[in-house]
FINUDO-624944 format. One line per 10 residues: their letters; for each residue x, y, z of C-alpha. Coordinates in pm, 1 decimal, always signed. Layout:
A	X:Y:Z  ...
***
This chain:
XXXXXXXXXX	-18890.7:-630.8:+5184.1  -18627.7:-718.3:+4935.3  -18681.3:-1021.6:+4707.2  -18412.5:-1195.0:+4475.3  -18563.3:-1219.2:+4153.7  -18478.9:-1318.1:+3795.5  -18462.4:-964.5:+3701.0  -18217.7:-900.3:+4006.1  -18006.7:-1183.3:+3874.9  -17988.4:-1020.7:+3528.6
XXXXXXXXXX	-17888.1:-688.3:+3665.9  -17632.9:-879.4:+3876.3  -17482.7:-1062.3:+3590.7  -17476.8:-728.1:+3385.3  -17303.1:-549.8:+3657.7  -17015.3:-810.8:+3670.6  -17005.1:-827.8:+3298.5  -16919.3:-450.6:+3262.3  -16725.9:-467.2:+3552.6  -16507.6:-729.4:+3380.8
XXXXXXXXXX	-16490.1:-533.2:+3069.1  -16335.6:-237.2:+3247.3  -16119.6:-432.5:+3445.6  -15983.2:-626.6:+3133.9  -15728.8:-335.6:+3026.5  -15601.6:-330.9:+3395.0  -15538.7:-711.3:+3391.0  -15369.9:-657.8:+3066.8  -15138.8:-402.0:+3200.1  -15043.6:-548.1:+3503.3
XXXXXXXXXX	-15000.3:-922.3:+3353.4  -14744.7:-764.0:+3085.3  -14555.8:-553.1:+3334.1  -14480.5:-862.2:+3520.3  -14363.2:-1051.4:+3263.2  -13994.8:-1087.5:+3108.1  -13832.3:-984.9:+2825.0  -13861.7:-1316.4:+2669.1  -14191.8:-1415.8:+2800.2  -14339.0:-1098.7:+2634.7
XXXXXXXXXX	-14267.8:-1205.5:+2280.4  -14349.2:-1575.9:+2314.1  -14683.5:-1569.3:+2504.8  -15021.1:-1463.7:+2430.0  -15078.1:-1101.2:+2550.4  -15371.5:-1202.0:+2775.7  -15200.8:-1510.1:+2898.3  -15088.4:-1473.6:+3312.4  -14721.2:-1441.3:+3367.9  -14551.2:-1787.6:+3397.1
XXXXXXXXXX	-14273.9:-1641.1:+3635.4  -14367.1:-1304.6:+3749.1  -14061.8:-1072.7:+3798.4  -14037.2:-721.2:+3933.7  -13754.9:-661.7:+3745.2  -13919.6:-398.5:+3512.0  -14017.6:-206.8:+3796.6  -13627.8:-189.0:+3913.9  -13537.0:-127.2:+3552.5  -13790.0:+198.2:+3530.5
XXXXXXXXXX	-13707.5:+314.8:+3866.3  -13316.3:+322.0:+3827.3  -13338.0:+536.7:+3529.5  -13111.9:+824.4:+3479.0  -13105.2:+1184.5:+3320.6  -13415.0:+1297.3:+3149.2  -13579.7:+950.8:+3200.3  -13536.4:+970.9:+3571.1  -13868.9:+844.0:+3673.9  -13791.8:+816.0:+4026.3
XXXXXXXXXX	-13716.2:+1182.0:+4019.6  -14001.6:+1284.9:+3843.4  -14244.9:+1081.3:+4055.1  -14122.1:+1279.1:+4357.0  -14150.6:+1629.2:+4157.3  -14503.6:+1539.1:+4058.2  -14592.2:+1476.3:+4423.1  -14444.3:+1785.0:+4526.2  -14624.2:+1981.8:+4239.8  -14957.5:+1809.6:+4303.5
XXXXXXXXXX	-14945.3:+1841.8:+4659.9  -14838.3:+2208.9:+4679.7  -15084.9:+2298.2:+4411.0  -15401.4:+2155.3:+4598.1  -15287.4:+2307.9:+4937.8  -15269.7:+2622.4:+4755.6  -15604.6:+2623.6:+4560.4  -15807.1:+2495.1:+4900.5  -15659.7:+2768.8:+5089.8  -15715.4:+3060.2:+4860.6
XXXXXXXXXX	-15997.5:+2922.6:+4674.9  -16187.3:+2837.2:+5016.4  -16129.5:+3200.9:+5133.5  -16209.3:+3349.0:+4792.8  -16501.5:+3183.7:+4742.3  -16646.9:+3257.1:+5112.0  -16605.5:+3605.9:+5053.2  -16782.5:+3595.4:+4707.3  -17052.6:+3394.5:+4836.2  -17137.4:+3610.2:+5177.1
XXXXXXXXXX	-17088.1:+3953.0:+4995.9  -17414.0:+4126.7:+4901.9  -17284.7:+4362.3:+4671.2  -17311.5:+4377.2:+4273.4  -16928.4:+4324.4:+4207.6  -16929.9:+3990.3:+4389.1  -17171.5:+3815.3:+4121.4  -16995.2:+4000.7:+3850.7  -16648.3:+3847.6:+3974.5  -16826.4:+3499.7:+3999.7
XXXXXXXXXX	-16896.0:+3503.1:+3666.9  -16573.3:+3621.9:+3566.1  -16419.1:+3346.7:+3724.7  -16657.3:+3125.9:+3524.9  -16536.6:+3258.8:+3213.5  -16166.4:+3188.7:+3292.6  -16290.9:+2813.0:+3355.6  -16417.9:+2804.7:+2990.3  -16141.4:+2951.6:+2807.0  -15841.1:+2717.6:+2710.5
XXXXXXXXXX	-15532.7:+2826.7:+2920.1  -15331.9:+2700.0:+2602.3  -15433.9:+3050.1:+2470.3  -15231.2:+3237.1:+2713.1  -14892.1:+2985.8:+2700.0  -14702.1:+3256.2:+2542.8  -14737.3:+3554.3:+2747.2  -14745.6:+3320.2:+3073.1  -14406.1:+3162.8:+2981.0  -14260.2:+3527.4:+2906.3
XXXXXXXXXX	-14390.0:+3636.4:+3260.1  -14310.0:+3322.2:+3455.6  -13955.1:+3329.9:+3306.9  -13890.0:+3699.5:+3395.0  -14008.1:+3591.0:+3742.3  -13755.5:+3314.6:+3778.3  -14044.1:+3048.2:+3786.5  -13959.4:+2793.0:+3501.0  -13735.8:+2519.6:+3579.9  -13844.4:+2509.4:+3925.7
XXXXXXXXXX	-14121.5:+2286.0:+4121.9  -14218.1:+2571.2:+4351.7  -14291.0:+2781.0:+4049.3  -14493.1:+2533.0:+3883.6  -14709.9:+2537.9:+4207.0  -14763.5:+2898.1:+4149.2  -14856.3:+2863.0:+3777.1  -15099.9:+2543.0:+3833.0  -15254.1:+2747.0:+4126.3  -15327.1:+3056.1:+3892.2
XXXXXXXXXX	-15452.3:+2833.4:+3615.7  -15660.0:+2599.9:+3821.0  -15780.9:+2887.5:+4105.2  -16111.8:+2963.0:+3885.1  -16213.5:+2631.2:+3916.0  -16177.6:+2600.3:+4291.3  -16342.9:+2931.2:+4350.8  -16650.4:+2838.4:+4137.1  -16702.3:+2538.3:+4305.0  -16633.9:+2670.0:+4659.4
XXXXXXXXXX	-16871.2:+2977.6:+4601.0  -17154.5:+2732.5:+4488.8  -17136.7:+2530.2:+4820.4  -17119.0:+2820.2:+5046.9  -17424.1:+2946.5:+4878.7  -17594.8:+2639.5:+4971.5  -17465.3:+2659.8:+5330.2  -17683.1:+2842.3:+5585.1  -17539.6:+3135.3:+5834.8  -17685.7:+2974.6:+6154.7
XXXXXXXXXX	-17338.6:+2835.8:+6262.0  -17185.4:+3191.8:+6171.8  -17416.6:+3366.7:+6353.8  -17430.4:+3158.0:+6659.6  -17030.5:+3192.6:+6647.4  -17061.7:+3568.9:+6634.6  -17281.7:+3583.8:+6912.4  -17017.2:+3392.4:+7119.4  -16737.7:+3648.4:+7031.1  -16566.9:+3460.3:+6755.1
XXXXXXXXXX	-16363.9:+3655.4:+6493.6  -16433.9:+3601.3:+6131.3  -16084.7:+3437.4:+6086.3  -16198.1:+3170.0:+6374.9  -16527.8:+3138.8:+6231.2  -16408.1:+3050.9:+5866.9  -16138.0:+2815.5:+5989.8  -16273.9:+2650.6:+6299.1  -16663.4:+2618.0:+6173.7  -16706.3:+2690.4:+5770.4
XXXXXXXXXX	-16396.4:+2515.6:+5617.2  -16459.8:+2212.2:+5808.0  -16817.3:+2194.3:+5699.2  -16667.7:+2223.5:+5339.8  -16535.9:+1899.3:+5353.1  -16713.0:+1756.6:+5046.6  -16648.9:+2058.7:+4828.4  -16266.1:+2062.8:+4949.8  -16244.8:+1670.0:+4853.2  -16400.1:+1773.8:+4496.5
XXXXXXXXXX	-16144.4:+2042.7:+4465.4  -15857.2:+1809.6:+4560.4  -15954.7:+1516.9:+4340.8  -16052.8:+1718.9:+4015.3  -15731.3:+1954.1:+4048.0  -15504.5:+1655.2:+4162.1  -15598.9:+1466.0:+3843.5  -15531.0:+1750.5:+3625.0  -15185.4:+1880.0:+3756.2  -15075.2:+1518.4:+3798.8
XXXXXXXXXX	-15134.2:+1403.5:+3443.7  -15054.2:+1737.5:+3257.5  -14796.8:+1701.2:+3016.7  -14791.9:+1999.1:+2809.6  -14752.6:+2261.5:+3060.1  -14474.8:+2052.5:+3228.8  -14309.2:+2003.5:+2914.8  -14291.7:+2396.6:+2823.0  -14203.3:+2520.6:+3171.1  -14007.5:+2231.9:+3292.1
XXXXXXXXXX	-13855.3:+2072.9:+2997.8  -13475.5:+2006.7:+3018.7  -13457.7:+2085.3:+3407.3  -13412.5:+1853.3:+3715.6  -13771.9:+1955.4:+3831.2  -13940.6:+1751.6:+3530.1  -14248.3:+1587.0:+3674.3  -14341.7:+1241.3:+3568.9  -14537.6:+1253.0:+3241.0  -14247.4:+1442.5:+3098.0
XXXXXXXXXX	-14001.5:+1166.3:+3241.2  -14234.9:+880.8:+3104.0  -14231.3:+1057.7:+2764.5  -13857.0:+1038.7:+2732.3  -13839.8:+722.5:+2906.4  -14076.4:+524.9:+2660.3  -13913.8:+739.4:+2358.4  -13594.8:+525.8:+2418.8  -13779.0:+201.4:+2386.4  -13880.3:+19.2:+2077.2
XXXXXXXXXX	-14116.8:-280.2:+2151.5  -14051.1:-298.8:+2530.6  -14413.9:-314.6:+2642.0  -14335.0:-480.8:+2989.1  -14130.6:-175.2:+3070.8  -14391.8:+56.1:+2920.0  -14642.3:-86.8:+3108.5  -14459.1:-75.3:+3433.3  -14398.5:+292.2:+3423.6  -14783.4:+313.5:+3345.2
XXXXXXXXXX	-14848.1:+141.5:+3682.8  -14610.4:+353.7:+3870.9  -14787.6:+656.8:+3757.1  -15107.8:+509.7:+3838.8  -15041.8:+407.2:+4201.8  -15027.9:+760.4:+4373.0  -15314.3:+936.3:+4220.5  -15525.7:+607.7:+4251.3  -15431.6:+582.3:+4635.3  -15514.8:+954.8:+4694.4
XXXXXXXXXX	-15852.8:+907.8:+4503.8  -15925.5:+595.8:+4696.5  -15887.5:+824.1:+5020.5  -16076.3:+1111.9:+4929.8  -16340.3:+918.9:+4704.0  -16609.2:+968.5:+4980.5  -16552.1:+1343.4:+5011.4  -16565.9:+1366.4:+4620.7  -16908.3:+1195.0:+4619.9  -17047.3:+1381.5:+4895.3
XXXXXXXX	-16944.9:+1692.0:+4691.4  -17079.1:+1571.8:+4373.5  -17406.9:+1484.5:+4535.1  -17422.1:+1808.4:+4701.0  -17367.0:+1994.4:+4368.3  -17663.1:+1803.3:+4181.7  -17875.5:+1868.4:+4492.9  -17779.2:+2235.1:+4509.1
***
């Protein structure tokens, strides 16, 4: 039976203190984003807004040209969602083949993908850009889906292959006896069981693609398909000390990926715990 002791009270107080420390930056960002231009320079940074206003968000979202935050937001959603979809589908298929194949080449391919994770992608930026430009993939949102999927595919395959190796074959053998094909077994039985791995891949890859600035600047700079980090770069570069607008654009960039994480966090935690257990 649990007893609430002095030690429990100290632990609870310590937890609340740590939570307040981590939440302080979020309070600061939201508070300043809701202040008017005059209030930002006349009140302390930690003071709550006297008259909260959403005008900073409307000004940020109404920007045009290279600073078009709304267009960058839409492009980031398309590129991130497309990349996650491709990585989940192809990564799961490839990881399944590697995990279920008993031949020697499967282990060699597995370690090859592991090496690809360790090597920094920036090393191949120049040849990758030349190849992408030759194929017409630069300046296009769908081209970025192809690029991101290729760059992050080793991570997806590594995660899926590890989970598939820890998954028993009892369900697959039973489905085979019932006359199911390999395709039906994979999509109707195996892939649903890999929901924790799918959540892990989706969140990790989504965070990388959503926050990536370097690749988007190189492959999409100056085009109408530029992502939100690039649009933020141009927008903030035109400001001097308008911190209310700067923090407003920071909040706008946080909302979609934070909502996605809250939606998929259960699967992510299950996948992380399963990976540790394996």
